[in-house]
N, C-alpha and C positions, 0 to 999 in steps of 0.2 A: 831643235830650236836654235836660231843664230844668236851670236853675242849681242847684236843690235836689238833684237827682240827682247832678250833677257834684261838688258839695260833699260829699255823703254818701259817694260812692266815694272821694274824697280822704281823708276821715277814716278809712275802712276800710283803705285802702292804708297810711296813716301808722301805724295801729294795728299792722298786721302788721310793718311795717318796724322799728318801735321794739323789738319783741321779739327781733330778731336783733342788737341792739346793747346789750342790757341786762346781759349776763353776760360778765365778764372771762374770757379764755381759760385762766386758771389753775384754773378750777373745772370739776368733772365734773358729772354729773347728781346730783340730790338722792336721798337714800336711799329715800324712798317710791316714786320713779319706777321704780327697779329692780324692786321687788316688783310694781308694776302691769304693767310690761312682761313680766315672767315669767308673769303670769297668762294671757297669750296662748297659752301652751303647755299650759294646764290649764283649758280652758274649762268652766265650770259655771254653775249658776243662782245661786250664792252663794259667798262666801268668808268666812273668819273675820274679815277686816279690812274689806271693802267689799262692796257689792252687785255684780251682774255687769256693768253697762254699761261700766265702765272696762276690763274684760278684752276686750270687743268692740272697743273703740277700739284697744287694744293689739294685737289680732290684725290689725286693718286696718293699723296701723303696721308690723307684721311683714311683711305682704304687700307693703307699699310699700318695703321694704328695711331697716327698723329703724334708719334714720339719725337723727341728732340733729335734722336739718331737720324731719322729720315729727313727732318727739317734741315739738318746740316749736310746730309748726304748729297742732295741734288745740286746745290751751288758748288760743292766740291767736285761733283761729277762734271759739271760744265767747265770748271777750271781744268780738270784732267783732259777733257776732250779738246780744249784750246791748246794744251801742250801737245796732244796727239796731232792736231792739224798743223802746227808749226813743224813738228817732226816730219810729217808727210811732205810738207812744202820743201824742207831741206833735202829730203830724198829726191824729190822731183828736180831740184836744182843741181843734182849730182853732188851734193855734199857728202863727205865721208863721215867716219865715226866721230872724229873730233868736232866737226860742225854740228852733228846731231846732239852730242853731249853738251856743247856750249849753248846751243839753242834751248835745250831742256833746262839747263841750270838757270838761264836768264828768265825763263817763264816761271819756273818753280819758285825761285827766290826773288819775288817782286811784289808789287802792290796787289797782284792778283790773289795772294794768300789772304789779304785783308778783305778784298772785295768778295772772295768766294766763301767767307765765313758767315755771311748773312743771306737769308732767303729773301732775295729781292730780284727784280728783273735784270739787274746789272750784269750778273755772271753770264747769263744766257746771251745778253746783248753783246758782250765782248766775243763770245764764241761765234755768234752770227756774223759779226764784222770780219773776224779772221777767216771764217769759212767762205764768206762771199769773195774776199780777196783771193783765196786759194783757188776757187772755181774759175775766177776770172783769169788767173795765171794759167790754169790748165787749158782754158779756151784759147788764149792767145798763143800757147805753145803748139796746139794741135788743130785749132779751128773746128773742132768737133762740136756739133750743135748741142749735144747732151750737157756739156758744161754750162752753156747759157741757161738751160732749163734748171740745172742744179742751183745756179746762182739766183735765178728768179724765185725758186722755192725757198731758198735760204733768206732772201730779202723779205719775202712775204711773211715767213715765219718770224723773222726778226721784227718786222713791223707789228705783227700781232702780239709780240712780247714787249716791245718798247719803241715808241715813236722816234726815239733818238737816232735810229738807223737811217732816217731820212737825210741826216747830215752827211752820211757816207755817200749817198747818191749825189747830193749837191756838190760834194768835193770831187767825186770821180768823173763826172760827166765833162766839165771843162778841162780836166787833166787829160782825158783821152783825146779831146778835140785838139790839143796842142801837139799830139804825136801822130805818127803814121798809122797808129791803131784806130784813128778816127774813121777808117773805112768800115768799121763795124756798124756805123750808123746807116749804111746803105744796104745792109743785109736784112732780108725779109725775116730770117730766123730770129733776129733780135726782137722784132716787134711782136712776133708770135709768143716768144718767151715772156715779154713784158705784159702782154694781154693775159697770159696764163697766171702770172704772178698777181696781176690786178684782180683776177677772178678769185684767187685765194684770199685776198685782203677784203673783198667786197662785203662779206657779212659784217665785218667791223665798221667799214665805211658807211654801210646802211644803218647800222646801230647809231653811229655818230650823227647821221642825218636825222634819224627819227627822234633822237634825244637833243636836238638843237646844238649839235657839236660841242659837247661839254669840254673837249680838249682845248677849245679856244678859251673858255673861262678858266680852265686849269692853268694854261700857260700865262694868262693875264694875271692870275693870282700869284703864280710863281714869280713873275716879273716884278710885282709890286711888293711881295713880302720876303723873297729870298734872293732872287737874281739881282735886285737893286743893291745888295750889299757885296756883290762880286766885284773884285778888283782885277782889272785885266792884267796888271803886272803880276799879281799873285797867281793868276791862272797860269801864266807862263812858268813861274817858279815851281809850281806844283807839278808841271809836266816833267820837269827834271827829276823830281823826287819819286815819281811813280816807279820808274825803272832805273834808279840811280846807279845800281851796280852793273847795269847793262847799257848805260848811256853810250859807251864807246862802241858797242856792237850795233846799236840803233843808228848812230851817226855814220858808222862804216857802211851800214845797209843803205842809208840815204845817199851817201857818196857813190857807192857802187852802182846804184840804180841810174845815176847821172853819167858816170864815166867808165864803168867796167864793161868791156865789150860783151861778155856772155849774157849780161842782163839788159842790154839795150832795148829789147822788145818789151820790157816791163818799165821803161822809163816813166811812163804815165803815173806810176805809183809814187814817184818822188814829188811830182807836181801835186798829186792828190793830197799828200801830207800837208803841203803848204796851204792849198786852198781850203781844206777842211779846218785846219787850225784857225785860219783867218775868219772863216764863217763863225766858228765857235766864239772867237774873240769879239767879233762884231755884235753877236747876240748876248754877250756877257754870260756865257754858259758856265755852269759849274765845272770845275777842273776835271772831275772824274768822268764826265761825259765823253772825253776824248781818249780814254784808256784803250778802247777797241782798235785805235789806229796802230798801236805799236807792235803787237806780236808778229805781224807779217814782216816788219822791217828787221826784227831780230833774226828771222829766218835768212833773209838776204845778207845781213851783216855777218852771221855765223859762217855762211859759205864763203863769203869774200875774205874774211880774216883767215879762214882755214887755207884758202887757195894761195893767198899772198905769202903767208908764213911758210908754206911748202915751197913755192917758187923762189922766194928770196932767201931760203935756207935760214929762216929765223924761227925754227920750231921751238926754240927755248922760250919764246914769248907766249906760246900756247897755254901752258899752265898758269901763267900770270893773268892772262885775260880771263881764263875760266874761273880763277879764284875770286875775281872782282865781285860777281854777284853774291857769292857766299860771304866774303869778308864784309861787304856793305850790309848784308842782311843781319849779321850777328848783332850789331848795336841796334838796328831797327827792330829786331825781335822784342827787345825789352821796352820799346816805346810805342810802336804803332798798333799793337794788339792788346786787347783787354785781358792780358794774362797776369796783370798785377792788380791787387785789390784797389778799390776806390780810395781807401785811406792812404795807400802808398803813393798813388798818383797825386792826390791832393797835397801831400807833403813834399813832393818832388816836382813841382809845377814848372820850374825854369826850363828843364830840357824839353818838355812838351810844348812850352810856349815858343821856343826857338824854331820849332818846326811848324808853327802856326796851328797846332792841333787843338788848342783851347779856344779858337775863334769859331763861334757858332754862326748860324745863318742870320742872326740878328746883328752881326758885325762886331759883337763884344766878346771879350775873353771870359771864360768861366773856369771852375775848378777842375772839371773833367772834359775830355773831348765829347762833343755832342752825341756821337754814336754810342759812347760808353754810358753817358748819363741817361740815354734813351733805353738802356738795358737794365734799369734799376727801378724798384718800387712796384713792379707789376704784380708779382705774387702777393705782396702785402695788400695791395688794393683789392685783388680778387678774394683773398682770404677774409678780409674785413667785410667786404660786400656780401659774401656768402653767409657770414655769421649774422649780419643784420637781416638779410633776406629770410633766414631760418626762423627768426623771432616774430616775423610779421604774420598777422592773420590774412587770409585770402591771398596766399603767396602767388598763385597763378594770375591774380589780378593786380600784380605789382609791376610797374614800369620802371626799368633801370635806364635812366637817361644821362648820358655822358657829354662832356664838353668836346672831346676829340676822339678820333678813331682808335688811337692807341689805348685809351682807357676802355672803350667798348670791346675792342678785340681781345685785350688781355683778360678782362673779366669772362668773356665767352670761352676763351681757351682754357683758363685755369679753374673755372667754376666747377664745383662738385654738385651744385644744385640745379644744373641745367639752365642757368640764367641766360637770357638772350638780350644783352644790353644793346642799346642803340644810341645814335647821336645824329645831330643835324649836320655833322661834319663828314665830308667825303662820301663814300658809297652808302654809308649807313642811313642817309636820308631816304633811300629807296627801300629800306628793309624793315620799316615799322610794321607791326602786326596790329592793324586797326580794327580787328574783329573782337578784341578783348575789351570788356568793360572795366577799365582800370579804376581801382579804388585807392591804391597806394603809389607813392612815388619815391624812388631812391635816386637822388640827384647827385651825380659826381661832378664836382666843379673845381676847375683850376684855382689855385690860391690867388686871392685878390684882397688886399687890405681894405678896399672900399666896397667889398661885396655887399649887395643888398638882397641876397637870396632869401633870407628869412622874411624881411620886410615885404618883398614882392610876392612871395609864394605862400607864406603861412596863412593869409586870410582865406585861401581857397581850400584849406584842409582843417580837419578837427584837431590834429596834433602835429607837432613839428619838433625835431631834435637833431643835433649833430651826432652822427654815428661814429665818426672817426676821421683820421687824416693819415696820409702817407708820411711816415716819420723818418725815412731814409734821406738824410740831408744832401746826399750826393746825387739823388735822382732828379731828373729834369722835372718830374711831377711832385717834387717835395712840397708838402703841405696841401696837396690836392685834398679836398674835403668831401666827405660823404654826408649829405643832408638827407634826412628821412622825414617824409610827410605821409600821414595816413588819414583815412576817413575823408575822402574827397567830397567837397561840396559842389563841385562843378562837373561838367561832362568833359573828362580829360581827352576822350577821343576827338571831340569836336575841336578842342584847342590844338591837338596834334595835327589834325587835318589842315587847320589854318596856318600853323607854323611850317608844315611841310610845303604847302602851296607857296607861301611867302618865300621860303628858302629857294625853291626851284625857280620861281620868277626872278629872284635876284641873280641866280646862276645863269639864267637865260639872257 
């Protein structure tokens, strides 16, 4: 086994190991993870929230035991594979041992550590972006058709994972048109590969068509509730923070693609960076949508810096550049990961505020970063719901109705009673079991000082009581309330059918 292979294996092992030390024991899973894990029990070619690939991975996790170990394993795996693709890109560009090590350090000690700690489509999205660029590089180096098909498969799989990869295509096409590589558009093989990729994506596109394109409603909702609070200047600032210890390497890669002779056949990648960022800025996208852009530039930057330090006899600069990712990561380790207790973060808010980490999607600052607050209170909610459920008569005729997908997913994940909570939010609107003659209702409701839940719902039941609340003051779901209604006086199934129909009509 060569020294390069040993070092690569070492980086991959370290990558996996770090992910099991990044999260303080005080935290649960994050709200999105519960929805994704629940999709394993409702396999389909599409969902209101995401394409189908995440559900396939969720099903695999379920078969492996549904443990936290496997939930953390897969995003870490996608991060490790991203590192591997960057390593292989550097090898293809004739980069030596120093370039390989520098590239691996830049990938390892970056925002990818935080991205890869959550079971969401984002980790696989970054891998697909990087892999697509790699296959394109291999094609333009050899003009072998197989690389076009590999790129098409990667894009299709990336599309079935997260629609965000469409922005890659929007940025790369005009970039190629500006260079001599534009001749690719007259090649028949390109269009065969495109058709092949389209066939792979077709089941999801048909699902979108048959369900009245819920992605359009989802994007509209995002635009109105979350993207409206995105500041374009903040978007650019955050781009610098994602790979702050590697910014010199990324800029070197961008420069080299424009002016370094050995990389001239890949100049289109420099234009692609500009076009893609401009498109993201125009659409006021969230900053992390663009993370997939940067790993490939780290590969080019690592080779360029290695080459010029060798030619100009400035090898003494090599350890300095290689130390940057590590030195910048050390202070970031104490801030950007949930490895500190909620109490610690709440009492040291200033350093988090400086990085903009306390600003949530609502545009306001809070005590904890939103992702961290979204990892609290779930076990408490599930435990209290289980206790209430256990006391009810006719348990199997009890509907557990939640306000949002996080509540429903967390209850379903942690419940020891086999509860199948639902919601009119996200994909849960399609997962109601209307064959059950419901007699009881456990209503999980977000806290609202002006809530009229009792006044509006009590008349339809024989008894009503508040069963509990989430008491963790650092949780985003703090004071979420569990209302309990029994002995229904109405046909709950009929009411549910009407509500589901109304919700779907609104979405359409």
